[in-house]
N, C-alpha and C positions, 0 to 999 in steps of 0.2 A: 838185498831183500826188498820187496815192494811193500807199500803201505804209506799212509799219510804222514808217518813219522820216520820214514826211511832216512837213515843217516843222522838223525837227531840224537843228542845226548841230553838226558833228562835226570834231574835230581828230584826225588820224591820224599817228602816227609810224611810221618803219621801212619805208617803201616804197622798196626798193632794187632789186628785180627783179620781173618779171611773175610769177615763181613764188612770191613771198612771200605769206604769209597777209595781211600788211598791204595789199598791192595788191588782193587779192580782197575784203578787207573794204571798201576804198574803193569798188571797183566795185559791190559789192552795196549799200552804203550809198546811193550815188547812185541805183541802180535802185529802191531803196525810198523815195526822196523826200528824202534828206538833202542839205544843202549841206555840202561837204567842203573842208577846208583841210589841207595836208600839211606836215610838218616833215622836215628832212633834215640829216644830218651824216655824214661830213665832205665829201661831194660833192653839193651841191644840184643841180648840173647833171645828175647821173645820175638823180636822182629826177624832175627836170623832164622828162627824156626819156621815162622810164617813164610818167609821169603823162599824157603825150599819148595813151596807149592807153586812158585812161578815156573814158567817154561824154561827159563835160562837162569843160571847162577848169577847172583848180584852181590856186590860188596855192600856191607852195612857199616855206616860211620856213626859213632856216638856223637850226638849234637844236642846240647842244651841251648836253645835259642836265647836264653837269658845270660849265657856265659860268654863273656867277650873273648876268652882264650879259645874256646871251641870255635867261635865264629872266625877268629883270626887264623886258625889252622885249616879251615875248610878249603880255601883256595888251593893250598899245596896238595892236600890229600886228593881232591877231585881232579886236579890237573894231572897228577901221577896216574890216576886210574883211567880217566876218559880224555884228557888233553884239553878239555874245555866243556862248556855247556851251551845248549840251545834252549833249554826250558827248565823251569823250577816250579814245583808244586808245593804250595803251603797248605798243609792239612793239620793245623795245630790249634788247639784250643784247650783252655783249662781255667777253672775258677774254683777257689776253695769252697768247701762244703757250706760255710756260713754265708756265701754269696749267692746261694741257690735255694730253691725250695720254699719261697714265701718269706724270706728274711730281708727283703730288699731295703726296707726303711731302717733296719738295725745293723746292716753290714758295715764293719769298720773299714776305714780307707785302706788299711794295709792289705785287706783281702781284695778290695776293688782294684788296687794298684797291681796286685799279682795277676788278676784276670786280664787287665788291660795290657800289661807287659807281655804275657805269654800269648794272648789271643789276637792282639792288634799290632802293637809296636814291633812284634817279631816279624811281621811281614816286611817292614822296612829293614830290619836288621838282617834277615835272611837274604833279601834282595841285594843289599849292598855288599854282603859277604860274597855273593855269587857274581856280582857285576863284572869283576875283572875277568871272569871265565867266559862271559858272553861278549866276546870281542867283535862279533859281527851282528850283534843284536840278539834278541831272544824273546821268549814269552814266559811271563810269570803268571801263574794261575792259583788263586786261593779259593777256599770254600767258606761260604757264609750260610747263615740261616736267617731269612728275611727280617731285617732289623727295622722295618717300618711299623712293626706291630709290637705291642707288649704281650708276650706269651705267658700262659700260666706257668708258674714255678721257675721260669727261665731266669728271671731276676737280672743280676749284673752281667750275665753273659749276653743279654740283649744290648746294653750300651757298649759292651766290648765288641760285639759284631758290628754295631753302628760305627764304632771307631775303625774297625777293620775295613769297612766299606769306604769310609772317607779316606783312609790311608791309601787304599788302592788307587783312588782317583788322583791323589797328590803324587804318588809314584808314577802314574801314567803321565802326568803333566811334566814332571822333572826329568824323566828318562826317555821320553819320546824322541828327543834329538839323537839319542844313541841307539835308536831302533829297538828299544826294549818296550814291549807291550805289557800291561798289567790289567788283568780282568779277574772277575770272580764268578763262580758258579753258586747260585743260591739253590741249594738242594732241599727237597722235601725230607721229612723225617725218615731215618734209617735206623734199624735196631743194632747200631754199632756200640762199641765200648763207650764212646763219648756220650751217646744218647742214654745208655743205661745208667750213666752216672748222674743224670738229671732227675731229681725227684719229680714225680708227676709226669714223666714222659708220655705215659698213656693218655693223659688229658690232652696233650698237644697232638699226638699222632692220631687220636680218634677223630679230630676235626677233618682229616683228609678223607675219611670214608663218607663224610657228609657233604663236602664241598668241592672236592677235586673233580673237574670235568673228565679227566682221563683216570682210569683205574690206577690207584697207587699201591705198590707192593712194598711194605716196610722191610721185607727181607731181600730186596733186590737193589744193590748199590750200583749195578752196571750202567743204568741210564745216566747217572751223575758222572760216573767215570768216563763215559763216552763224551759227555760235554767237556770235561777237562781235556781229554785227548784232542778234541776238535780245536779247542783254543790254543793248545800247544802247537798245532800244525800250522802250515802256511795257508790254510783255507780262510783264516781271519787276519789277513795281513795289515789291514787298516782299522782294526777294532782294538780300542784300548780305553781304560776307564769304565768299562761296561760291567754290568751285572746280568748274567743270563740265568733265567729261572729254569731249573729242571725239577719241577714240583707238581707235574700233572696238570698245570694250569691253575692251581689253588690261588696263587697271588692275584689272579684276575677276577675272582668271584667274590662278591659281597656276601656278608653273613646272612 
């Protein structure tokens, strides 16, 4: 099969809804020739149902990225299914309700720690769990939401994304000698499950109608998915530690 991911084997996390960037990444990856395997938590059956909308059947693995047993078993399961990996997509983020919605100054550390563990540290955990599978090198791609700004209502997910962005750079530093690249796509707002869980999401997304040079469609995750697929491919062979904005140009425009 032809395509920029022909012959590639890719693990993708975060497929929860058809509207998610992760789903469109999986769809595009298959169209571009990749073999895909999905992980899911806490409801693998939900991901299995959504996965049926992909062009080809895929295996869904239960994976809690904070669970060391799950991470320890990942290599064996993936090797049996695909033999190895060439790419990993980190599309995971979570913060407890009291870490969002204007409660920044009163959020307890326990909730902050959860947000950091799931949303940032997990990039390292997932990468290291998959590293033995990337014997000839590979590409790790994560998803962020521009952490250089303090967004309305986003609260502790902002510092968590900042930590994710820093973590990506350190992974790029430490795994470059093994030919493993690590990059992020900084996507504009999409009406996904993750977005809908953020109080005041409309206040954030409304900014794009005012400032984005390119028209931004909140209902279209495909541009971000295309960015992820491009970074998974061999077309960025010497790019690592990078954050590529797929946000209609919003990041480049002052208020």
